[in-house]
C-alpha positions as CSV (number, residue, x, y, z in Angstrom):
1,X,-23.2,35.8,-0.1
2,X,-20.1,36.2,-2.7
3,X,-19.5,33.4,-5.2
4,X,-16.4,32.4,-3.2
5,X,-18.5,31.9,0.0
6,X,-20.9,30.0,-2.0
7,X,-18.3,27.8,-3.3
8,X,-16.8,27.1,0.1
9,X,-20.4,26.1,1.1
10,X,-20.9,23.8,-1.7
11,X,-17.4,22.1,-1.3
12,X,-18.0,21.8,2.5
13,X,-21.3,20.0,1.8
14,X,-19.4,17.7,-0.7
15,X,-16.5,16.7,1.6
16,X,-18.3,13.7,3.5
17,X,-19.3,12.0,0.2
18,X,-15.8,12.7,-1.3
19,X,-14.0,11.1,1.7
20,X,-16.5,8.1,1.6
21,X,-15.6,7.4,-2.0
22,X,-11.9,7.9,-1.4
23,X,-12.3,5.5,1.6
24,X,-13.8,2.9,-0.6
25,X,-10.7,2.9,-2.7
26,X,-7.9,3.6,-0.4
27,X,-9.2,1.7,2.8
28,X,-7.2,4.1,4.9
29,X,-8.9,7.0,6.6
30,X,-5.9,9.4,6.8
31,X,-5.1,8.7,3.0
32,X,-8.7,9.1,2.2
33,X,-9.1,12.4,4.1
34,X,-5.7,13.6,2.5
35,X,-7.1,12.9,-1.0
36,X,-10.5,14.5,-0.5
37,X,-8.9,17.7,1.1
38,X,-6.3,17.8,-1.8
39,X,-9.1,17.6,-4.3
40,X,-11.2,20.5,-2.6
41,X,-8.0,22.5,-2.1
42,X,-7.2,22.1,-5.8
43,X,-10.7,23.7,-6.6
44,X,-10.2,26.4,-4.1
45,X,-6.8,27.4,-5.3
46,X,-8.0,27.7,-9.0
47,X,-11.8,28.3,-9.0
48,X,-11.6,29.9,-12.4
49,X,-10.7,26.4,-14.0
50,X,-14.2,25.2,-13.3
51,X,-15.8,26.1,-16.5
52,X,-19.2,25.0,-15.6
53,X,-19.5,22.2,-18.5
54,X,-20.4,19.7,-15.9
55,X,-21.7,19.8,-12.3
56,X,-19.4,21.0,-9.6
57,X,-19.6,17.6,-8.0
58,X,-18.6,15.9,-11.2
59,X,-15.7,18.3,-11.5
60,X,-14.5,17.6,-7.9
61,X,-15.0,14.0,-8.2
62,X,-12.8,14.0,-11.4
63,X,-9.9,15.8,-9.5
64,X,-10.5,13.3,-6.4
65,X,-10.0,10.4,-9.0
66,X,-6.5,11.6,-9.9
67,X,-5.6,12.4,-6.2
68,X,-6.7,8.7,-5.3
69,X,-4.4,7.4,-8.3
70,X,-1.6,9.6,-6.9
71,X,-2.1,8.1,-3.3
72,X,-2.1,4.6,-4.8
73,X,1.2,5.2,-6.5
74,X,2.7,6.8,-3.5
75,X,1.8,3.9,-1.3
76,X,4.0,1.6,-3.2
77,X,3.8,-2.0,-3.1
78,X,2.5,-3.5,0.1
79,X,2.3,-7.2,0.7
80,X,-1.2,-8.2,1.9
81,X,-1.5,-11.3,3.9
82,X,-4.6,-13.5,3.2
83,X,-7.3,-13.0,5.6
84,X,-10.3,-15.1,6.8
85,X,-12.3,-12.9,4.4
86,X,-10.7,-14.3,1.4
87,X,-11.6,-18.0,2.6
88,X,-15.0,-17.0,3.3
89,X,-15.3,-15.4,0.0
90,X,-14.3,-18.6,-1.8
91,X,-17.2,-20.4,0.0
92,X,-19.6,-17.7,-0.8
93,X,-18.5,-17.8,-4.6
94,X,-19.0,-21.6,-4.5
95,X,-22.4,-21.4,-3.0
96,X,-23.6,-19.3,-6.1
97,X,-22.9,-22.3,-8.4
98,X,-24.3,-25.7,-8.9
99,X,-22.1,-28.8,-9.4
100,X,-22.6,-28.5,-13.3
101,X,-21.1,-25.0,-13.1
102,X,-24.4,-23.2,-13.9
103,X,-25.5,-20.5,-11.4
104,X,-27.9,-21.4,-8.8
105,X,-30.2,-18.5,-9.5
106,X,-30.5,-17.0,-13.1
107,X,-30.1,-13.1,-13.1
108,X,-33.4,-11.0,-13.0
109,X,-34.2,-8.7,-15.8
110,X,-32.8,-5.4,-14.6
111,X,-34.9,-3.2,-17.0
112,X,-33.7,-0.3,-18.9
113,X,-29.9,0.3,-17.9
114,X,-29.8,3.8,-19.0
115,X,-32.9,5.0,-16.7
116,X,-31.5,3.0,-13.9
117,X,-28.1,4.8,-14.1
118,X,-29.7,8.2,-13.9
119,X,-31.2,7.8,-10.4
120,X,-29.0,8.9,-7.7
121,X,-30.2,6.2,-5.3
122,X,-28.6,3.6,-7.6
123,X,-25.2,4.9,-6.8
124,X,-25.9,5.0,-3.1
125,X,-26.8,1.3,-3.2
126,X,-23.7,0.5,-5.4
127,X,-21.6,2.4,-2.9
128,X,-23.1,0.4,0.0
129,X,-22.5,-3.0,-1.9
130,X,-18.8,-1.9,-2.7
131,X,-18.3,-1.4,1.1
132,X,-19.3,-5.0,1.6
133,X,-16.8,-6.4,-0.6
134,X,-13.5,-7.7,0.9
135,X,-11.1,-4.7,0.9
136,X,-8.7,-6.3,-1.8
137,X,-11.6,-7.1,-4.1
138,X,-13.0,-3.8,-3.8
139,X,-9.8,-2.1,-4.5
140,X,-9.2,-4.2,-7.4
141,X,-12.6,-3.5,-8.9
142,X,-12.4,0.3,-8.3
143,X,-8.8,0.5,-9.8
144,X,-10.0,-1.4,-13.1
145,X,-13.6,0.1,-13.4
146,X,-13.6,3.6,-11.9
147,X,-10.0,4.7,-12.1
148,X,-9.7,2.7,-15.4
149,X,-6.2,1.6,-14.7
150,X,-4.6,-0.9,-17.1
151,X,-4.2,-4.5,-16.1
152,X,-0.5,-4.4,-16.1
153,X,-0.5,-1.3,-13.7
154,X,-3.0,-2.8,-11.2
155,X,-0.9,-6.1,-11.0
156,X,2.4,-4.1,-10.5
157,X,0.7,-1.9,-7.8
158,X,-0.9,-4.8,-5.9
159,X,1.8,-7.3,-6.8
160,X,-0.9,-9.8,-8.4
161,X,-0.6,-12.0,-11.4
162,X,-2.9,-11.3,-14.2
163,X,-5.0,-14.4,-13.7
164,X,-5.4,-13.5,-9.9
165,X,-6.6,-10.0,-10.9
166,X,-9.2,-11.4,-13.3
167,X,-10.4,-13.8,-10.5
168,X,-10.7,-10.9,-8.2
169,X,-12.6,-8.9,-10.8
170,X,-14.9,-11.7,-11.6
171,X,-15.7,-12.2,-7.9
172,X,-16.3,-8.5,-7.5
173,X,-18.8,-8.5,-10.4
174,X,-20.6,-11.4,-9.1
175,X,-20.8,-10.3,-5.6
176,X,-21.8,-6.7,-6.9
177,X,-24.6,-8.2,-9.2
178,X,-26.0,-10.3,-6.4
179,X,-25.9,-7.1,-3.9
180,X,-27.7,-5.0,-6.6
181,X,-30.0,-7.8,-7.5
182,X,-31.2,-8.0,-3.8
183,X,-30.9,-4.4,-2.7
184,X,-31.8,-2.4,-5.9
185,X,-33.6,-4.3,-8.6
186,X,-35.7,-6.6,-6.4
187,X,-37.0,-3.3,-4.7
188,X,-38.0,-2.0,-8.1
189,X,-39.9,-5.0,-9.1
């Protein structure tokens, strides 16, 4: 098998995971498929650009990150109407707190963070937890934490106020913490 054929096989094996990751952010199957395909095509067009300083998957995911940012910018401003998910999310958030403002359950000790992050299963569980978030909340979280966009840019893209953005990020972090606590850290205890 030639190196090019081997590269093609590796990239084809990565395509479903790249699509799922793009889908988490874009929430639009055709756009996610386009972003994933463009990332793969970029590697195939210039295979010599991959210097091997990281894994091929990390390299392709880095390219995908920029393809997702391009897709978000190209989509422009779209008004999103409030959904039932937004209302039920507020009820869920309220249920996590006592009347005095303290959390109902205190967070469990999560162990050694560096060791946990090194485990592949953690990211699989994190992806599942992200998929359970309301679309707008997950999108804001991914734009801020994974795509590392600035507050002003996210607010402009999604037509949000700064305080609304921070509320969505706070909700995302709470729900992700709860999901990871139940589905990852409790299973490790």
